[in-house]
C-alpha positions in Angstrom: 0.0 0.0 0.0 2.7 2.5 1.0 4.4 2.1 -2.4 1.3 3.1 -4.3 0.6 6.5 -5.8 -2.5 8.6 -6.5 -4.3 6.7 -9.3 -6.4 9.7 -10.6 -5.2 11.6 -13.7 -8.2 13.9 -14.1 -11.1 15.5 -12.2 -13.4 12.8 -13.6 -11.3 10.1 -12.0 -11.7 11.8 -8.6 -15.4 11.4 -8.8 -15.0 7.7 -8.0 -15.3 7.3 -4.2 -12.8 4.4 -4.4 -10.1 7.0 -5.1 -10.6 8.6 -1.7 -10.8 5.3 0.1 -7.5 4.1 -1.4 -5.9 7.5 -0.6 -6.9 7.2 3.0 -5.5 3.6 3.2 -2.1 5.0 2.0 -2.3 8.0 4.3 -3.0 5.8 7.4 -0.1 3.4 6.6 2.3 6.3 5.9 1.5 8.1 9.1 1.7 4.9 11.1 5.2 4.3 9.7 6.3 7.9 10.3 4.8 7.9 13.8 6.6 4.7 14.7 9.9 6.1 13.5 9.3 9.3 15.4 8.5 7.5 18.6 11.6 5.3 18.3 13.7 8.3 17.6 12.5 10.1 20.7 13.1 7.0 22.9 16.7 6.7 21.4 17.4 10.2 22.8 16.9 8.8 26.3 13.4 10.2 26.9 11.0 8.2 29.1 8.0 6.6 27.4 5.6 9.4 28.5 7.8 12.2 27.2 8.6 10.3 24.0 4.9 9.8 23.3 4.1 13.4 24.2 6.8 14.7 21.8 5.5 12.5 19.0 2.0 13.9 18.9 2.1 16.9 16.6 2.3 16.0 12.9 2.6 12.3 13.8 0.5 10.4 16.3 -2.3 13.0 16.4 -2.4 13.2 12.6 -2.5 9.4 12.5 -5.5 9.2 14.8 -7.4 11.7 12.8 -6.6 10.0 9.5 -7.5 6.6 10.9 -10.9 7.9 12.1 -11.6 9.6 8.8 -10.5 6.5 6.8 -12.9 4.3 8.9 -15.8 6.7 8.2 -15.1 6.9 4.4 -14.4 3.1 4.1 -17.6 2.1 6.0 -19.6 4.7 4.1 -18.3 3.4 0.8 -19.0 -0.3 1.7 -22.6 0.6 2.7 -23.1 2.7 -0.5 -22.2 -0.2 -2.8 -23.8 -2.9 -0.7 -26.4 -5.1 -2.5 -28.8 -4.6 0.3 -28.8 -0.8 -0.2 -31.8 0.2 -2.5 -30.6 0.7 -6.0 -32.3 4.1 -6.2 -30.2 5.4 -3.2 -26.8 4.1 -4.3 -25.9 6.9 -6.8 -26.7 9.6 -4.3 -24.9 7.9 -1.4 -21.8 7.2 -3.5 -21.6 10.9 -4.5 -22.1 11.9 -0.9 -19.4 9.5 0.2 -17.0 10.8 -2.5 -17.7 14.4 -1.5 -16.9 13.8 2.2 -13.9 11.7 1.3 -12.4 14.3 -1.0 -13.3 17.2 1.3 -11.6 15.5 4.3 -8.6 14.3 2.2 -7.9 17.8 0.9 -6.8 18.8 4.4 -4.0 16.2 4.2 -2.5 17.4 0.9 0.8 18.5 2.4 1.4 15.0 3.8 0.3 13.3 0.6 2.9 15.4 -1.3 5.5 14.8 1.3 5.2 11.1 1.2 5.2 10.9 -2.6 1.6 9.7 -3.0 0.8 12.8 -5.1 3.1 12.8 -8.1 1.2 15.3 -10.3 1.2 19.1 -9.6 -2.5 19.2 -10.6 -3.7 16.5 -8.1 -5.0 19.0 -5.6 -6.7 21.0 -8.4 -8.4 17.8 -9.6 -9.7 17.1 -6.1 -11.0 20.6 -5.6 -12.7 20.6 -9.0 -14.3 17.3 -8.1 -15.6 18.7 -4.8 -17.2 21.6 -6.6 -18.8 19.3 -9.2 -20.2 17.0 -6.5 -21.7 20.0 -4.7 -23.4 21.0 -7.9 -24.7 17.5 -8.5 -26.0 17.1 -5.0 -27.7 20.5 -4.6 -31.1 19.2 -5.8 -31.0 16.4 -3.2 -29.8 18.7 -0.4 -33.2 19.0 1.3 -33.8 15.3 1.2 -30.3 14.5 2.5 -30.7 16.9 5.4 -34.1 15.5 6.3 -32.6 12.1 6.7 -30.6 13.2 9.8 -32.3 16.5 10.7 -34.9 16.9 13.4 -38.6 17.6 12.4 -39.6 21.2 11.5 -41.4 21.7 14.8 -38.2 20.8 16.8 -35.9 22.7 14.5 -38.2 25.7 14.7 -36.4 27.6 12.0 -38.1 29.3 9.1 -35.0 29.1 6.9 -34.4 25.4 7.7 -37.8 23.9 7.1 -38.1 20.7 5.0 -40.1 22.3 2.1 -37.2 24.5 1.1 -39.4 27.7 0.8 -36.9 29.9 2.6 -38.3 33.4 1.8 -42.0 32.4 2.1 -41.4 30.8 5.5 -39.3 33.7 6.7 -42.0 36.2 5.6 -44.7 34.1 7.3 -42.7 34.0 10.5 -42.3 37.8 10.5 -46.0 38.4 10.0 -46.9 35.9 12.8 -44.9 37.8 15.4 -47.1 39.7 17.9 -47.7 43.4 17.1 -45.6 43.2 14.0 -48.0 45.5 12.1 -48.5 48.0 14.9 -46.7 51.2 15.6 -43.9 50.9 18.2 -44.4 52.5 21.6 -41.7 55.1 20.8 -43.1 56.3 17.5 -44.1 59.7 18.9 -40.4 60.4 19.7 -39.8 60.6 16.0 -42.8 62.8 15.3 -41.8 65.6 17.7 -39.2 67.2 15.5 -37.4 70.4 16.5 -38.3 73.6 14.7 -35.8 74.9 12.2 -33.6 77.5 13.8 -34.6 76.7 17.4 -31.4 75.0 18.2 -28.9 77.7 18.9 -25.2 77.4 19.9 -24.3 78.2 23.5 -20.8 79.3 22.5 
């Protein structure tokens, strides 16, 4: 795994969620190898185990734990998205969503991917970012349905701009009109009616 390189050669290739899964496998293996070497190096300096582990966190063990967690999420998501038991009508959307999350999370590790030699093309990051934008555009029509899957009902959310029907401006206008005394004059309206007479304000200098 650690000897492999980024397989994509275009933005279109990055739209395959397997690309993100494979990249995370390499990233986890690479960070595990680097963290192990870092920890061994710190111990060889005569540091006690606690200090050696503490000095191996930043850029190494901490990054490894984050990458491993993200890899687990992406890999499980991908396996579920292509599973035969998943309804065929849901697979395309789930695969796009899996790919979007995978690429979005992977983009934060680009420096490490270049450092370890996984990225060999200068345009690799540009392909990933273009793929993210394309996926956002492709998923926008399914956004309300996707949010409704995990979002609380409208009456719990209690937000005119977050209702499931997607009628943002209509719901916002309705919420404004339903507020108490919204069409009445404010109690301080007379303060703006009692205007000073022109020339009445004289300087005391």
